[in-house]
N, CA, C, O and the ligand as a Tripos MOL2 file, in Angstrom:
@<TRIPOS>MOLECULE
protein
  269   267    68     0     0
PROTEIN
NO_CHARGES

@<TRIPOS>ATOM
      1 N         -61.5400  131.7220  -78.0420 N.3       1 MET1
      2 CA        -60.3150  132.4270  -78.4440 C.3       1 MET1
      3 C         -59.1050  131.6600  -77.9450 C.2       1 MET1
      4 O         -59.0440  131.2840  -76.7740 O.2       1 MET1
      5 N         -58.1600  131.4310  -78.8110 N.am      2 ALA2
      6 CA        -56.9690  130.6720  -78.4330 C.3       2 ALA2
      7 C         -56.1170  131.4870  -77.4650 C.2       2 ALA2
      8 O         -56.0160  132.7090  -77.5700 O.2       2 ALA2
      9 N         -55.5200  130.7870  -76.5380 N.am      3 ASP3
     10 CA        -54.6520  131.4520  -75.5770 C.3       3 ASP3
     11 C         -53.3310  131.7700  -76.2620 C.2       3 ASP3
     12 O         -52.7530  130.9360  -76.9590 O.2       3 ASP3
     13 N         -52.8830  132.9630  -76.0520 N.am      4 GLU4
     14 CA        -51.6390  133.4640  -76.6290 C.3       4 GLU4
     15 C         -50.4440  132.7620  -75.9780 C.2       4 GLU4
     16 O         -50.4790  132.4470  -74.7880 O.2       4 GLU4
     17 N         -49.3920  132.5210  -76.7570 N.am      5 ILE5
     18 CA        -48.1770  131.9270  -76.2040 C.3       5 ILE5
     19 C         -47.2140  133.0430  -75.7900 C.2       5 ILE5
     20 O         -46.9470  133.9750  -76.5490 O.2       5 ILE5
     21 N         -46.7080  132.9180  -74.5780 N.am      6 LEU6
     22 CA        -45.7670  133.9170  -74.0740 C.3       6 LEU6
     23 C         -44.4420  133.2540  -73.7430 C.2       6 LEU6
     24 O         -44.3720  132.0600  -73.4530 O.2       6 LEU6
     25 N         -43.3850  134.0720  -73.7950 N.am      7 PHE7
     26 CA        -42.0590  133.6160  -73.3960 C.3       7 PHE7
     27 C         -41.6380  134.4060  -72.1740 C.2       7 PHE7
     28 O         -41.8800  135.6090  -72.0770 O.2       7 PHE7
     29 N         -41.0100  133.7160  -71.2520 N.am      8 TYR8
     30 CA        -40.6380  134.3660  -70.0020 C.3       8 TYR8
     31 C         -39.2030  134.0000  -69.6530 C.2       8 TYR8
     32 O         -38.8620  132.8230  -69.5430 O.2       8 TYR8
     33 N         -38.3540  135.0340  -69.4770 N.am      9 CYS9
     34 CA        -36.9660  134.7790  -69.1100 C.3       9 CYS9
     35 C         -36.8400  134.7370  -67.6020 C.2       9 CYS9
     36 O         -37.1770  135.7000  -66.9130 O.2       9 CYS9
     37 N         -36.3520  133.6100  -67.0910 N.am     10 ARG10
     38 CA        -36.2050  133.4600  -65.6450 C.3      10 ARG10
     39 C         -35.0780  134.3420  -65.1120 C.2      10 ARG10
     40 O         -35.0980  134.7360  -63.9450 O.2      10 ARG10
     41 N         -34.1020  134.6520  -65.9540 N.am     11 ASP11
     42 CA        -32.9920  135.5000  -65.5050 C.3      11 ASP11
     43 C         -33.4090  136.9640  -65.4450 C.2      11 ASP11
     44 O         -33.0640  137.6700  -64.4970 O.2      11 ASP11
     45 N         -34.1450  137.4220  -66.4440 N.am     12 CYS12
     46 CA        -34.6070  138.8110  -66.4690 C.3      12 CYS12
     47 C         -35.8620  138.9860  -65.6200 C.2      12 CYS12
     48 O         -36.2270  140.1080  -65.2700 O.2      12 CYS12
     49 N         -36.5180  137.8830  -65.2910 N.am     13 ASP13
     50 CA        -37.7810  137.9430  -64.5590 C.3      13 ASP13
     51 C         -38.8180  138.7610  -65.3000 C.2      13 ASP13
     52 O         -39.5390  139.5620  -64.7050 O.2      13 ASP13
     53 N         -38.8830  138.5540  -66.5880 N.am     14 LYS14
     54 CA        -39.9180  139.2640  -67.3340 C.3      14 LYS14
     55 C         -40.2800  138.5170  -68.6100 C.2      14 LYS14
     56 O         -39.5690  137.6300  -69.0830 O.2      14 LYS14
     57 N         -41.4100  138.9210  -69.1290 N.am     15 VAL15
     58 CA        -41.8630  138.3650  -70.3980 C.3      15 VAL15
     59 C         -40.9990  138.9660  -71.5050 C.2      15 VAL15
     60 O         -40.7920  140.1790  -71.5400 O.2      15 VAL15
     61 N         -40.5060  138.1410  -72.3890 N.am     16 VAL16
     62 CA        -39.6980  138.6500  -73.4990 C.3      16 VAL16
     63 C         -40.4190  138.3680  -74.8060 C.2      16 VAL16
     64 O         -41.1320  137.3750  -74.9460 O.2      16 VAL16
     65 N         -40.2140  139.2670  -75.7560 N.am     17 LEU17
     66 CA        -40.8490  139.1120  -77.0570 C.3      17 LEU17
     67 C         -39.8330  138.5930  -78.0550 C.2      17 LEU17
     68 O         -38.6540  138.9420  -78.0050 O.2      17 LEU17
     69 N         -40.3040  137.7630  -78.9490 N.am     18 ASN18
     70 CA        -39.4690  137.2510  -80.0320 C.3      18 ASN18
     71 C         -38.1100  136.7060  -79.6060 C.2      18 ASN18
     72 O         -37.0880  137.1530  -80.1270 O.2      18 ASN18
     73 N         -38.0670  135.7610  -78.6830 N.am     19 PRO19
     74 CA        -36.7800  135.1560  -78.3450 C.3      19 PRO19
     75 C         -36.2610  134.3650  -79.5320 C.2      19 PRO19
     76 O         -37.0360  133.9340  -80.3860 O.2      19 PRO19
     77 N         -34.9480  134.1750  -79.5870 N.am     20 LYS20
     78 CA        -34.3700  133.4030  -80.6830 C.3      20 LYS20
     79 C         -34.4490  131.9230  -80.3630 C.2      20 LYS20
     80 O         -34.1350  131.4990  -79.2500 O.2      20 LYS20
     81 N         -34.8650  131.1510  -81.3320 N.am     21 LYS21
     82 CA        -34.9470  129.7130  -81.1530 C.3      21 LYS21
     83 C         -33.5560  129.1200  -81.3460 C.2      21 LYS21
     84 O         -32.8080  129.5280  -82.2350 O.2      21 LYS21
     85 N         -33.2250  128.1570  -80.5040 N.am     22 LYS22
     86 CA        -31.9070  127.5340  -80.5900 C.3      22 LYS22
     87 C         -31.9830  126.2720  -81.4300 C.2      22 LYS22
     88 O         -32.4970  125.2470  -80.9820 O.2      22 LYS22
     89 N         -31.4730  126.3500  -82.6420 N.am     23 GLY23
     90 CA        -31.4310  125.1700  -83.5060 C.3      23 GLY23
     91 C         -32.7900  124.5140  -83.6550 C.2      23 GLY23
     92 O         -33.8080  125.1870  -83.8190 O.2      23 GLY23
     93 N         -32.7920  123.2160  -83.5960 N.am     24 ASP24
     94 CA        -34.0310  122.4740  -83.7910 C.3      24 ASP24
     95 C         -34.7560  122.2050  -82.4910 C.2      24 ASP24
     96 O         -35.8730  121.6880  -82.4790 O.2      24 ASP24
     97 N         -34.1050  122.5630  -81.3960 N.am     25 LYS25
     98 CA        -34.6960  122.2450  -80.0980 C.3      25 LYS25
     99 C         -35.7000  123.2990  -79.6830 C.2      25 LYS25
    100 O         -35.6540  124.4410  -80.1410 O.2      25 LYS25
    101 N         -36.5950  122.9030  -78.8230 N.am     26 TYR26
    102 CA        -37.5650  123.8540  -78.2960 C.3      26 TYR26
    103 C         -36.9410  124.6060  -77.1250 C.2      26 TYR26
    104 O         -37.4370  124.5850  -75.9980 O.2      26 TYR26
    105 N         -35.8420  125.2650  -77.4380 N.am     27 GLU27
    106 CA        -35.1700  126.1000  -76.4480 C.3      27 GLU27
    107 C         -35.0080  127.4700  -77.0660 C.2      27 GLU27
    108 O         -34.7750  127.5980  -78.2680 O.2      27 GLU27
    109 N         -35.1300  128.4840  -76.2460 N.am     28 TYR28
    110 CA        -35.1110  129.8450  -76.7550 C.3      28 TYR28
    111 C         -34.0830  130.6810  -76.0080 C.2      28 TYR28
    112 O         -33.8480  130.4880  -74.8150 O.2      28 TYR28
    113 N         -33.4740  131.6120  -76.7340 N.am     29 THR29
    114 CA        -32.4870  132.4960  -76.1410 C.3      29 THR29
    115 C         -33.1190  133.8670  -75.9140 C.2      29 THR29
    116 O         -33.7560  134.4260  -76.8070 O.2      29 THR29
    117 N         -32.9370  134.3900  -74.7230 N.am     30 CYS30
    118 CA        -33.5000  135.6840  -74.3660 C.3      30 CYS30
    119 C         -32.8220  136.7970  -75.1670 C.2      30 CYS30
    120 O         -31.5940  136.8620  -75.2090 O.2      30 CYS30
    121 N         -33.6010  137.6690  -75.7980 N.am     31 PRO31
    122 CA        -33.0100  138.7650  -76.5760 C.3      31 PRO31
    123 C         -32.3750  139.8390  -75.6800 C.2      31 PRO31
    124 O         -31.5950  140.6630  -76.1590 O.2      31 PRO31
    125 N         -32.7040  139.8300  -74.3970 N.am     32 LEU32
    126 CA        -32.1730  140.8550  -73.4950 C.3      32 LEU32
    127 C         -30.8640  140.4360  -72.8520 C.2      32 LEU32
    128 O         -29.9100  141.2140  -72.8350 O.2      32 LEU32
    129 N         -30.8000  139.2200  -72.3220 N.am     33 CYS33
    130 CA        -29.6180  138.8040  -71.5710 C.3      33 CYS33
    131 C         -28.8580  137.6810  -72.2810 C.2      33 CYS33
    132 O         -27.8120  137.2410  -71.8050 O.2      33 CYS33
    133 N         -29.3760  137.2270  -73.4000 N.am     34 SER34
    134 CA        -28.7670  136.1360  -74.1650 C.3      34 SER34
    135 C         -28.6850  134.8300  -73.3930 C.2      34 SER34
    136 O         -27.9680  133.9100  -73.7880 O.2      34 SER34
    137 N         -29.4090  134.7530  -72.3100 N.am     35 GLY35
    138 CA        -29.4670  133.5040  -71.5540 C.3      35 GLY35
    139 C         -30.4580  132.5480  -72.1930 C.2      35 GLY35
    140 O         -31.2640  132.9370  -73.0380 O.2      35 GLY35
    141 N         -30.3860  131.2930  -71.7770 N.am     36 ASP36
    142 CA        -31.3190  130.3380  -72.3740 C.3      36 ASP36
    143 C         -32.3280  129.8070  -71.3710 C.2      36 ASP36
    144 O         -32.9160  128.7440  -71.5730 O.2      36 ASP36
    145 N         -32.5240  130.5380  -70.3070 N.am     37 ARG37
    146 CA        -33.5050  130.0960  -69.3130 C.3      37 ARG37
    147 C         -34.8620  130.7280  -69.6240 C.2      37 ARG37
    148 O         -35.4660  131.4090  -68.7950 O.2      37 ARG37
    149 N         -35.3040  130.4800  -70.8260 N.am     38 VAL38
    150 CA        -36.5670  131.0410  -71.2770 C.3      38 VAL38
    151 C         -37.6450  129.9660  -71.2370 C.2      38 VAL38
    152 O         -37.5260  128.9180  -71.8710 O.2      38 VAL38
    153 N         -38.6850  130.2470  -70.4850 N.am     39 ALA39
    154 CA        -39.8140  129.3400  -70.4150 C.3      39 ALA39
    155 C         -40.8840  129.8330  -71.3690 C.2      39 ALA39
    156 O         -40.9790  131.0300  -71.6400 O.2      39 ALA39
    157 N         -41.6820  128.9190  -71.8750 N.am     40 PHE40
    158 CA        -42.7970  129.3830  -72.6910 C.3      40 PHE40
    159 C         -44.0280  128.5610  -72.4040 C.2      40 PHE40
    160 O         -43.9580  127.4160  -71.9570 O.2      40 PHE40
    161 N         -45.1360  129.1690  -72.6710 N.am     41 GLY41
    162 CA        -46.4070  128.4970  -72.4260 C.3      41 GLY41
    163 C         -47.5370  129.4500  -72.7550 C.2      41 GLY41
    164 O         -47.3160  130.5630  -73.2330 O.2      41 GLY41
    165 N         -48.7300  129.0020  -72.4960 N.am     42 THR42
    166 CA        -49.8680  129.8790  -72.7560 C.3      42 THR42
    167 C         -49.8260  131.0420  -71.7740 C.2      42 THR42
    168 O         -49.2340  130.9500  -70.6990 O.2      42 THR42
    169 N         -50.4550  132.1140  -72.1580 N.am     43 LYS43
    170 CA        -50.5080  133.2940  -71.3020 C.3      43 LYS43
    171 C         -51.0180  132.9140  -69.9150 C.2      43 LYS43
    172 O         -50.4810  133.3500  -68.8970 O.2      43 LYS43
    173 N         -52.0410  132.1120  -69.8990 N.am     44 HIS44
    174 CA        -52.6260  131.7100  -68.6220 C.3      44 HIS44
    175 C         -51.6110  130.9450  -67.7780 C.2      44 HIS44
    176 O         -51.4550  131.2210  -66.5890 O.2      44 HIS44
    177 N         -50.9290  129.9920  -68.3880 N.am     45 ALA45
    178 CA        -49.9750  129.1480  -67.6600 C.3      45 ALA45
    179 C         -48.7920  129.9710  -67.1490 C.2      45 ALA45
    180 O         -48.3670  129.8160  -66.0040 O.2      45 ALA45
    181 N         -48.2690  130.8450  -68.0040 N.am     46 ILE46
    182 CA        -47.1070  131.6520  -67.6230 C.3      46 ILE46
    183 C         -47.4750  132.6180  -66.4870 C.2      46 ILE46
    184 O         -46.7410  132.7420  -65.5060 O.2      46 ILE46
    185 N         -48.5880  133.2810  -66.6290 N.am     47 CYS47
    186 CA        -49.0030  134.2430  -65.6040 C.3      47 CYS47
    187 C         -49.2790  133.5510  -64.2770 C.2      47 CYS47
    188 O         -48.9700  134.0730  -63.2060 O.2      47 CYS47
    189 N         -49.8580  132.3860  -64.3730 N.am     48 ASP48
    190 CA        -50.1700  131.6170  -63.1830 C.3      48 ASP48
    191 C         -48.8890  131.1480  -62.5130 C.2      48 ASP48
    192 O         -48.7180  131.3180  -61.3050 O.2      48 ASP48
    193 N         -48.0020  130.5670  -63.2820 N.am     49 PHE49
    194 CA        -46.7850  129.9580  -62.7500 C.3      49 PHE49
    195 C         -45.8420  130.9980  -62.1670 C.2      49 PHE49
    196 O         -45.2740  130.7910  -61.0950 O.2      49 PHE49
    197 N         -45.6730  132.1140  -62.8640 N.am     50 PHE50
    198 CA        -44.7320  133.1390  -62.4050 C.3      50 PHE50
    199 C         -45.4220  134.2470  -61.6210 C.2      50 PHE50
    200 O         -44.8070  135.2420  -61.2370 O.2      50 PHE50
    201 N         -46.7150  134.0480  -61.3950 N.am     51 ASN51
    202 CA        -47.4710  134.9840  -60.5600 C.3      51 ASN51
    203 C         -47.4240  136.4080  -61.1200 C.2      51 ASN51
    204 O         -47.1260  137.3630  -60.4040 O.2      51 ASN51
    205 N         -47.7230  136.5240  -62.4010 N.am     52 ILE52
    206 CA        -47.7320  137.8270  -63.0620 C.3      52 ILE52
    207 C         -49.1660  138.3470  -63.1120 C.2      52 ILE52
    208 O         -50.0840  137.6680  -63.5720 O.2      52 ILE52
    209 N         -49.3220  139.5490  -62.6330 N.am     53 LYS53
    210 CA        -50.6500  140.1710  -62.6850 C.3      53 LYS53
    211 C         -50.8930  140.7550  -64.0820 C.2      53 LYS53
    212 O         -49.9570  141.0980  -64.8040 O.2      53 LYS53
    213 N         -52.1620  140.8560  -64.4350 N.am     54 ASP54
    214 CA        -52.5180  141.3820  -65.7590 C.3      54 ASP54
    215 C         -51.8870  142.7480  -66.0240 C.2      54 ASP54
    216 O         -51.3820  143.0010  -67.1170 O.2      54 ASP54
    217 N         -51.9190  143.6200  -65.0260 N.am     55 ALA55
    218 CA        -51.3730  144.9710  -65.1900 C.3      55 ALA55
    219 C         -49.8660  144.9110  -65.4310 C.2      55 ALA55
    220 O         -49.3280  145.6530  -66.2530 O.2      55 ALA55
    221 N         -49.1930  144.0180  -64.7040 N.am     56 MET56
    222 CA        -47.7490  143.8530  -64.8770 C.3      56 MET56
    223 C         -47.4290  143.3670  -66.2780 C.2      56 MET56
    224 O         -46.5000  143.8430  -66.9300 O.2      56 MET56
    225 N         -48.2270  142.4060  -66.7200 N.am     57 LEU57
    226 CA        -48.0130  141.8280  -68.0400 C.3      57 LEU57
    227 C         -48.1990  142.8890  -69.1210 C.2      57 LEU57
    228 O         -47.4020  142.9800  -70.0540 O.2      57 LEU57
    229 N         -49.2420  143.6790  -68.9900 N.am     58 ALA58
    230 CA        -49.5220  144.7250  -69.9690 C.3      58 ALA58
    231 C         -48.3470  145.6900  -70.0600 C.2      58 ALA58
    232 O         -47.9600  146.1110  -71.1500 O.2      58 ALA58
    233 N         -47.7850  146.0350  -68.9100 N.am     59 LYS59
    234 CA        -46.6370  146.9330  -68.8570 C.3      59 LYS59
    235 C         -45.4380  146.3210  -69.5780 C.2      59 LYS59
    236 O         -44.7670  146.9850  -70.3690 O.2      59 LYS59
    237 N         -45.1790  145.0390  -69.2890 N.am     60 MET60
    238 CA        -44.0410  144.3490  -69.9010 C.3      60 MET60
    239 C         -44.1790  144.3110  -71.4170 C.2      60 MET60
    240 O         -43.1940  144.4420  -72.1430 O.2      60 MET60
    241 N         -45.3980  144.1300  -71.8840 N.am     61 LEU61
    242 CA        -45.5960  143.9710  -73.3180 C.3      61 LEU61
    243 C         -45.5860  145.3070  -74.0500 C.2      61 LEU61
    244 O         -45.0690  145.4100  -75.1620 O.2      61 LEU61
    245 N         -46.1560  146.3230  -73.4240 N.am     62 VAL62
    246 CA        -46.2490  147.6210  -74.0920 C.3      62 VAL62
    247 C         -44.9360  148.3780  -73.9980 C.2      62 VAL62
    248 O         -44.5740  149.1310  -74.9010 O.2      62 VAL62
    249 N         -44.2360  148.1720  -72.9060 N.am     63 ASN63
    250 CA        -43.0860  148.9950  -72.5990 C.3      63 ASN63
    251 C         -41.8790  148.1410  -72.2390 C.2      63 ASN63
    252 O         -41.4240  148.1650  -71.0960 O.2      63 ASN63
    253 N         -41.3510  147.3820  -73.2080 N.am     64 PRO64
    254 CA        -40.2270  146.4980  -72.8710 C.3      64 PRO64
    255 C         -39.0260  147.3110  -72.4000 C.2      64 PRO64
    256 O         -38.6990  148.3540  -72.9680 O.2      64 PRO64
    257 N         -38.3950  146.8260  -71.3790 N.am     65 VAL65
    258 CA        -37.2590  147.5440  -70.7980 C.3      65 VAL65
    259 C         -36.0400  147.3770  -71.6870 C.2      65 VAL65
    260 O         -35.7010  146.2620  -72.0830 O.2      65 VAL65
    261 N         -35.3970  148.4620  -71.9930 N.am     66 LYS66
    262 CA        -34.1640  148.3850  -72.7820 C.3      66 LYS66
    263 C         -32.9830  148.1920  -71.8570 C.2      66 LYS66
    264 O         -32.8590  148.8640  -70.8330 O.2      66 LYS66
    265 N         -32.1230  147.2700  -72.2310 N.am     67 GLU67
    266 CA        -30.9460  146.9970  -71.3920 C.3      67 GLU67
    267 C         -29.6880  147.3530  -72.1630 C.2      67 GLU67
    268 O         -28.5820  147.2020  -71.6440 O.2      67 GLU67
    269 ZN        -33.1730  137.3280  -70.0820 Zn       68 ZN68
@<TRIPOS>BOND
     1     1     2 1
     2     2     3 1
     3     3     4 2
     4     3     5 am
     5     5     6 1
     6     6     7 1
     7     7     8 2
     8     7     9 am
     9     9    10 1
    10    10    11 1
    11    11    12 2
    12    11    13 am
    13    13    14 1
    14    14    15 1
    15    15    16 2
    16    15    17 am
    17    17    18 1
    18    18    19 1
    19    19    20 2
    20    19    21 am
    21    21    22 1
    22    22    23 1
    23    23    24 2
    24    23    25 am
    25    25    26 1
    26    26    27 1
    27    27    28 2
    28    27    29 am
    29    29    30 1
    30    30    31 1
    31    31    32 2
    32    31    33 am
    33    33    34 1
    34    34    35 1
    35    35    36 2
    36    35    37 am
    37    37    38 1
    38    38    39 1
    39    39    40 2
    40    39    41 am
    41    41    42 1
    42    42    43 1
    43    43    44 2
    44    43    45 am
    45    45    46 1
    46    46    47 1
    47    47    48 2
    48    47    49 am
    49    49    50 1
    50    50    51 1
    51    51    52 2
    52    51    53 am
    53    53    54 1
    54    54    55 1
    55    55    56 2
    56    55    57 am
    57    57    58 1
    58    58    59 1
    59    59    60 2
    60    59    61 am
    61    61    62 1
    62    62    63 1
    63    63    64 2
    64    63    65 am
    65    65    66 1
    66    66    67 1
    67    67    68 2
    68    67    69 am
    69    69    70 1
    70    70    71 1
    71    71    72 2
    72    71    73 am
    73    73    74 1
    74    74    75 1
    75    75    76 2
    76    75    77 am
    77    77    78 1
    78    78    79 1
    79    79    80 2
    80    79    81 am
    81    81    82 1
    82    82    83 1
    83    83    84 2
    84    83    85 am
    85    85    86 1
    86    86    87 1
    87    87    88 2
    88    87    89 am
    89    89    90 1
    90    90    91 1
    91    91    92 2
    92    91    93 am
    93    93    94 1
    94    94    95 1
    95    95    96 2
    96    95    97 am
    97    97    98 1
    98    98    99 1
    99    99   100 2
   100    99   101 am
   101   101   102 1
   102   102   103 1
   103   103   104 2
   104   103   105 am
   105   105   106 1
   106   106   107 1
   107   107   108 2
   108   107   109 am
   109   109   110 1
   110   110   111 1
   111   111   112 2
   112   111   113 am
   113   113   114 1
   114   114   115 1
   115   115   116 2
   116   115   117 am
   117   117   118 1
   118   118   119 1
   119   119   120 2
   120   119   121 am
   121   121   122 1
   122   122   123 1
   123   123   124 2
   124   123   125 am
   125   125   126 1
   126   126   127 1
   127   127   128 2
   128   127   129 am
   129   129   130 1
   130   130   131 1
   131   131   132 2
   132   131   133 am
   133   133   134 1
   134   134   135 1
   135   135   136 2
   136   135   137 am
   137   137   138 1
   138   138   139 1
   139   139   140 2
   140   139   141 am
   141   141   142 1
   142   142   143 1
   143   143   144 2
   144   143   145 am
   145   145   146 1
   146   146   147 1
   147   147   148 2
   148   147   149 am
   149   149   150 1
   150   150   151 1
   151   151   152 2
   152   151   153 am
   153   153   154 1
   154   154   155 1
   155   155   156 2
   156   155   157 am
   157   157   158 1
   158   158   159 1
   159   159   160 2
   160   159   161 am
   161   161   162 1
   162   162   163 1
   163   163   164 2
   164   163   165 am
   165   165   166 1
   166   166   167 1
   167   167   168 2
   168   167   169 am
   169   169   170 1
   170   170   171 1
   171   171   172 2
   172   171   173 am
   173   173   174 1
   174   174   175 1
   175   175   176 2
   176   175   177 am
   177   177   178 1
   178   178   179 1
   179   179   180 2
   180   179   181 am
   181   181   182 1
   182   182   183 1
   183   183   184 2
   184   183   185 am
   185   185   186 1
   186   186   187 1
   187   187   188 2
   188   187   189 am
   189   189   190 1
   190   190   191 1
   191   191   192 2
   192   191   193 am
   193   193   194 1
   194   194   195 1
   195   195   196 2
   196   195   197 am
   197   197   198 1
   198   198   199 1
   199   199   200 2
   200   199   201 am
   201   201   202 1
   202   202   203 1
   203   203   204 2
   204   203   205 am
   205   205   206 1
   206   206   207 1
   207   207   208 2
   208   207   209 am
   209   209   210 1
   210   210   211 1
   211   211   212 2
   212   211   213 am
   213   213   214 1
   214   214   215 1
   215   215   216 2
   216   215   217 am
   217   217   218 1
   218   218   219 1
   219   219   220 2
   220   219   221 am
   221   221   222 1
   222   222   223 1
   223   223   224 2
   224   223   225 am
   225   225   226 1
   226   226   227 1
   227   227   228 2
   228   227   229 am
   229   229   230 1
   230   230   231 1
   231   231   232 2
   232   231   233 am
   233   233   234 1
   234   234   235 1
   235   235   236 2
   236   235   237 am
   237   237   238 1
   238   238   239 1
   239   239   240 2
   240   239   241 am
   241   241   242 1
   242   242   243 1
   243   243   244 2
   244   243   245 am
   245   245   246 1
   246   246   247 1
   247   247   248 2
   248   247   249 am
   249   249   250 1
   250   250   251 1
   251   251   252 2
   252   251   253 am
   253   253   254 1
   254   254   255 1
   255   255   256 2
   256   255   257 am
   257   257   258 1
   258   258   259 1
   259   259   260 2
   260   259   261 am
   261   261   262 1
   262   262   263 1
   263   263   264 2
   264   263   265 am
   265   265   266 1
   266   266   267 1
   267   267   268 2
@<TRIPOS>SUBSTRUCTURE
     1 MET1         2 RESIDUE 1 A MET
     2 ALA2         6 RESIDUE 1 A ALA
     3 ASP3        10 RESIDUE 1 A ASP
     4 GLU4        14 RESIDUE 1 A GLU
     5 ILE5        18 RESIDUE 1 A ILE
     6 LEU6        22 RESIDUE 1 A LEU
     7 PHE7        26 RESIDUE 1 A PHE
     8 TYR8        30 RESIDUE 1 A TYR
     9 CYS9        34 RESIDUE 1 A CYS
    10 ARG10       38 RESIDUE 1 A ARG
    11 ASP11       42 RESIDUE 1 A ASP
    12 CYS12       46 RESIDUE 1 A CYS
    13 ASP13       50 RESIDUE 1 A ASP
    14 LYS14       54 RESIDUE 1 A LYS
    15 VAL15       58 RESIDUE 1 A VAL
    16 VAL16       62 RESIDUE 1 A VAL
    17 LEU17       66 RESIDUE 1 A LEU
    18 ASN18       70 RESIDUE 1 A ASN
    19 PRO19       74 RESIDUE 1 A PRO
    20 LYS20       78 RESIDUE 1 A LYS
    21 LYS21       82 RESIDUE 1 A LYS
    22 LYS22       86 RESIDUE 1 A LYS
    23 GLY23       90 RESIDUE 1 A GLY
    24 ASP24       94 RESIDUE 1 A ASP
    25 LYS25       98 RESIDUE 1 A LYS
    26 TYR26      102 RESIDUE 1 A TYR
    27 GLU27      106 RESIDUE 1 A GLU
    28 TYR28      110 RESIDUE 1 A TYR
    29 THR29      114 RESIDUE 1 A THR
    30 CYS30      118 RESIDUE 1 A CYS
    31 PRO31      122 RESIDUE 1 A PRO
    32 LEU32      126 RESIDUE 1 A LEU
    33 CYS33      130 RESIDUE 1 A CYS
    34 SER34      134 RESIDUE 1 A SER
    35 GLY35      138 RESIDUE 1 A GLY
    36 ASP36      142 RESIDUE 1 A ASP
    37 ARG37      146 RESIDUE 1 A ARG
    38 VAL38      150 RESIDUE 1 A VAL
    39 ALA39      154 RESIDUE 1 A ALA
    40 PHE40      158 RESIDUE 1 A PHE
    41 GLY41      162 RESIDUE 1 A GLY
    42 THR42      166 RESIDUE 1 A THR
    43 LYS43      170 RESIDUE 1 A LYS
    44 HIS44      174 RESIDUE 1 A HIS
    45 ALA45      178 RESIDUE 1 A ALA
    46 ILE46      182 RESIDUE 1 A ILE
    47 CYS47      186 RESIDUE 1 A CYS
    48 ASP48      190 RESIDUE 1 A ASP
    49 PHE49      194 RESIDUE 1 A PHE
    50 PHE50      198 RESIDUE 1 A PHE
    51 ASN51      202 RESIDUE 1 A ASN
    52 ILE52      206 RESIDUE 1 A ILE
    53 LYS53      210 RESIDUE 1 A LYS
    54 ASP54      214 RESIDUE 1 A ASP
    55 ALA55      218 RESIDUE 1 A ALA
    56 MET56      222 RESIDUE 1 A MET
    57 LEU57      226 RESIDUE 1 A LEU
    58 ALA58      230 RESIDUE 1 A ALA
    59 LYS59      234 RESIDUE 1 A LYS
    60 MET60      238 RESIDUE 1 A MET
    61 LEU61      242 RESIDUE 1 A LEU
    62 VAL62      246 RESIDUE 1 A VAL
    63 ASN63      250 RESIDUE 1 A ASN
    64 PRO64      254 RESIDUE 1 A PRO
    65 VAL65      258 RESIDUE 1 A VAL
    66 LYS66      262 RESIDUE 1 A LYS
    67 GLU67      266 RESIDUE 1 A GLU
    68 ZN68       269 GROUP 0 **** ****
């Protein structure tokens, strides 16, 4: 099974869904804070790097925080 790609905003400290892509570059804008400090990678890499637990991730994905 292919690993899912996730986006993570360093400013919001959370996984964000459907960030906006900036032009032709592989840079993404956070839909919550409009910042561009969005990292992306496989679910495994993102969770490992940002130390996100499975339960935390599930919460972020099911219940995105409205700002
Ligand atoms: Zn953000």
